[in-house]
C-alpha positions as CSV (number, residue, x, y, z in Angstrom):
1,M,-7.4,-3.1,-12.9
2,T,-11.2,-3.5,-12.4
3,E,-13.0,-3.2,-9.1
4,Q,-13.7,-7.0,-9.1
5,E,-10.1,-7.8,-9.7
6,I,-9.1,-5.7,-6.8
7,R,-11.7,-7.1,-4.5
8,S,-10.6,-10.7,-5.3
9,M,-6.9,-10.1,-4.8
10,K,-5.2,-12.2,-2.2
11,P,-2.8,-10.6,0.3
12,G,0.9,-11.1,-0.5
13,P,3.7,-9.7,-2.7
14,E,1.6,-9.1,-5.9
15,M,-0.9,-7.0,-4.0
16,D,1.9,-5.2,-2.1
17,R,3.6,-4.4,-5.4
18,T,0.4,-3.1,-7.0
19,L,-0.4,-0.9,-3.9
20,G,3.2,0.5,-3.9
21,L,2.8,1.5,-7.5
22,A,-0.6,3.0,-6.9
23,L,0.8,5.1,-4.1
24,G,3.4,6.5,-6.5
25,Y,6.4,4.5,-5.4
26,E,8.7,3.4,-8.2
27,E,9.7,-0.3,-8.5
28,I,13.4,-1.1,-9.0
29,L,15.7,-4.0,-8.8
30,V,18.4,-4.7,-6.1
31,H,21.3,-3.5,-8.2
32,E,19.5,-0.2,-9.0
33,D,18.9,0.3,-5.3
34,L,22.6,0.0,-4.6
35,E,23.4,2.7,-7.2
36,R,20.6,5.0,-6.0
37,R,21.6,4.8,-2.3
38,Q,25.0,6.2,-3.3
39,K,23.2,9.2,-4.8
40,S,20.3,9.4,-2.3
41,E,17.7,9.2,-5.0
42,H,14.7,7.8,-3.2
43,E,12.7,11.0,-3.1
44,R,9.1,9.9,-3.3
45,G,9.6,6.3,-2.3
46,T,10.9,3.2,-4.0
47,I,10.0,-0.4,-3.6
48,I,12.8,-2.8,-4.2
49,R,12.2,-6.5,-5.0
50,Y,14.3,-8.9,-3.1
51,G,13.2,-12.3,-4.2
52,I,9.5,-12.5,-3.4
53,R,9.6,-9.7,-0.8
54,Y,9.8,-5.9,-1.1
55,I,11.7,-3.2,0.8
56,L,10.4,0.4,0.9
57,R,13.0,3.2,0.9
58,R,12.1,6.8,1.3
59,K,14.4,9.8,1.6
60,D,15.8,10.4,5.1
61,Q,13.9,7.4,6.6
62,P,15.1,3.9,7.4
63,A,14.3,1.1,5.0
64,V,11.4,-1.1,6.0
65,E,9.9,-4.3,4.7
66,W,7.0,-3.4,2.4
67,S,4.2,-5.9,3.2
68,P,1.1,-3.7,3.6
69,S,-1.4,-6.5,2.8
70,T,-0.1,-8.8,5.4
71,S,1.5,-6.9,8.3
72,W,0.2,-4.3,10.7
73,E,3.4,-2.3,10.3
74,G,2.9,-2.2,6.5
75,M,-0.8,-1.3,6.9
76,G,0.3,1.6,9.1
77,L,2.6,2.9,6.3
78,V,-0.4,2.9,3.9
79,V,-2.7,4.6,6.4
80,E,-0.1,7.3,6.9
81,E,0.1,7.9,3.1
82,L,-3.7,7.9,2.7
83,R,-4.3,10.3,5.6
84,K,-2.6,13.0,3.6
85,H,-5.6,13.1,1.2
86,Y,-8.3,10.9,2.7
87,R,-10.2,10.1,5.8
88,V,-9.5,6.4,6.8
89,D,-11.7,4.4,9.1
90,L,-11.1,0.9,10.2
91,L,-13.7,-1.4,11.9
92,L,-12.5,-4.7,13.4
93,E,-15.1,-7.3,14.1
94,A,-14.9,-10.9,15.1
95,D,-15.1,-12.4,11.6
96,T,-14.5,-9.5,9.2
97,N,-12.4,-6.4,9.1
98,Y,-13.7,-3.3,7.2
99,C,-11.9,-0.2,5.9
100,S,-13.5,2.8,4.5
101,I,-11.7,5.6,2.7
102,T,-13.5,8.9,2.2
103,D,-12.6,11.7,-0.2
104,Y,-15.1,14.5,0.1
105,D,-18.5,12.9,-0.5
106,D,-17.1,9.7,-2.1
107,T,-16.6,6.7,0.3
108,I,-14.9,3.5,-0.8
109,E,-15.4,0.4,1.5
110,A,-13.7,-2.9,1.5
111,G,-13.8,-5.9,3.9
112,S,-11.6,-8.9,4.5
113,D,-12.2,-12.0,6.5
114,I,-8.4,-12.6,6.3
115,S,-7.0,-9.6,8.1
116,A,-7.2,-5.8,8.7
117,P,-4.1,-5.2,6.6
118,H,-5.8,-7.0,3.7
119,A,-9.0,-4.8,4.1
120,V,-6.9,-1.6,4.1
121,A,-4.9,-2.7,1.1
122,K,-8.1,-3.5,-0.9
123,A,-9.8,-0.2,0.1
124,A,-6.6,1.8,-0.7
125,L,-6.3,0.2,-4.2
126,L,-10.0,0.9,-4.9
127,A,-9.5,4.6,-3.8
128,L,-6.3,5.0,-5.7
129,R,-7.3,3.2,-8.9
130,G,-8.5,6.4,-10.5
131,G,-5.1,7.9,-10.0
132,A,-6.1,10.3,-7.2
133,S,-3.1,9.6,-5.0
134,G,-2.2,13.3,-4.7
């Protein structure tokens, strides 16, 4: 995915799916989720598609709705993951929200006039697109 494609993505399920995969989560279907829960196989994290929405399951943690590009709770989950390897800064202004993600000397910035979760999702995708998710 190119930088321009990421910067032009709208918040919603497709961006959430793309970000989940970039973070290293596996995407599975509902019936596979039921099988795995019986075996406790959600080690790294798994996003499960339920219609147009996603649920995130991680080992030994409760399942949560996976909507990082549209919800503050989802944005928080992404920031938690990113902080393991990056410095994350968020600037909220009246008309635009900015997120910068720093890895050593490289800083990725993204803004959104839609919401802070959208800005974080864009910046995260830009930072992770090289496969440096750790």
